[in-house]
N, C-alpha and C positions, 0 to 999 in steps of 0.2 A: 503494500497500500504505501503509495507518494501524495504527497498534497502541494501543492501552492498557490499561496494567499496572492490574488490579484484585488487592490483596488479597495484598501483600508489606508483610511485618511486617518493619518499619523499627529501632524501640528493645524493647529491653526491657518487660513487661507493658505493654505493648498490647493482648493481650486474645487472645481468638478470634478464628479465622477465620474459624469458621462466618459467620455476621451480613455480611462481603464476599463468603462462595460460595451465598450466598443471592441478590447485587446480582449477582452474577455471570451469574448462576442466572434471574434475570428480564431480566436484560440482553437474555443469548442468544436469553432465547425472545420482546421484543418485536424485533429484528434485519426488518426486510424486505430484499430483498434483491434488485438487481439478478437476472436470466437470466447474467451476464458476470459476477462476482462469486465470489467464496469470502471463511469466515471459517475463518481459525485457530488456535483458542484455545492460545495455550501454560502447562499446568497444569502445577507440583508436579509433577517426580521425585516415583514413589507411587501409591496408590492413592485416601488422604482424598478425592478431587476427587469420587468413586463414589458414599460415605456421602453425600455433598451431592446429589448428583440432577448437576451440571454436564450432564454427557451426555444427557440426557432430549429435550434441542432438537437435538443435533445428529445429523448425518445419517452419517457413521460415528468410528470412531478411530481415530487414529493415533497409535503409541509409536516412537519412537525407542531401540533397543538398544546396547546399548555392551557391547565383549565382554566380558562379565566375567561374575559365577556369579552373582551378586545380579538381575543385568538380565536376563538369563532366567530364573529363578526370581519375577521380576514378568512379565516377559511372559504363560508360565500363568495366571495370576490376572487380566492386563487382560483375556484373550482369551476365560478363562472370565465376571469380568463384565459384560462387552458383550454375547457369547449371552445371557448375563439380562437385557439390559433390550432385547436382539435388533438392535445395532449392530454393522453389520460391521466386526471391527478391522482394519487392517496395519501390518506392522512398518515399519521404516526401519533397515539394518542401516548400525551409523557405526563409521570406525574399524575397516574393516575390511583382512584383509590375505587371501592365500591358503589360506591353514592355518586362522584362526579363520572365517571369512567358512563355507566351509563344514560346522564343527565347529552355525554355527549354526544352518542352511540346515534343517540334518539335527535340528536340537532339537529347532525349531516342529513342533508337528504341524500345521501347514499351509503348507506352502511357497509357497505359488500367492498369501501374504499379505502375502507380501516384495515391495515393490514400490520398492526401493530399496539398494541398496549402495554405503552410500561408501567409499571408500578409507584411509588412514590417510593425512595429508598432514602433516609435521612444520612446514607455511611455516601449515596451517589453523591446530594446535596454536598453536602459538605465536601466532598473531593475538589466537587464546579466549584464553589465557591476558595476554596484554598489556592485556585489551577493548579490542578495534579491532575496526572493522567486518571481518567475513570478505567479499571479495570473492570468487565464482570462477569459470570457466565449465565447468567440471567435465561433463561429459555424463549422467553419474549423476543431481546435479541439476535439469537443464534435461529430465532424464524423471522425474524424483518432479513436478517442477510440468507438466507436461504430462499426468500422468496425479491429479495432484490437479483439475485441470481439466475431466479429464475423468468423472471418477466427482461 
């Protein structure tokens, strides 16, 4: 697994992120993958990347939804925008417990688009707060990985 980070703002006044968005779009469009390779592009939270056309060369859109009103509303917009460009959208429910997972699934227009639900876990949250590498062998994460590799 390799990671390339492009387009992060590090200082005040660095300018518009649009040129970096164009670079990412071209980079993704020019990637040539072997059959056993998968690229996951982690974009900024929100929908600005749709305006820059970054999803144009994607096979699918994957959105992580946290248990918040804002995240649920954003999932509706992402589903709408994905549909407008002919890309399937899949959701990962994050930090869920029994009550909020059920509500989140019921709120989504197409429940079949949920490919994983990651339970709330204080040790994972604490590792994230500390900026540590998150290591887990949760069955939900393994299932998510298998689903991504199959699609």
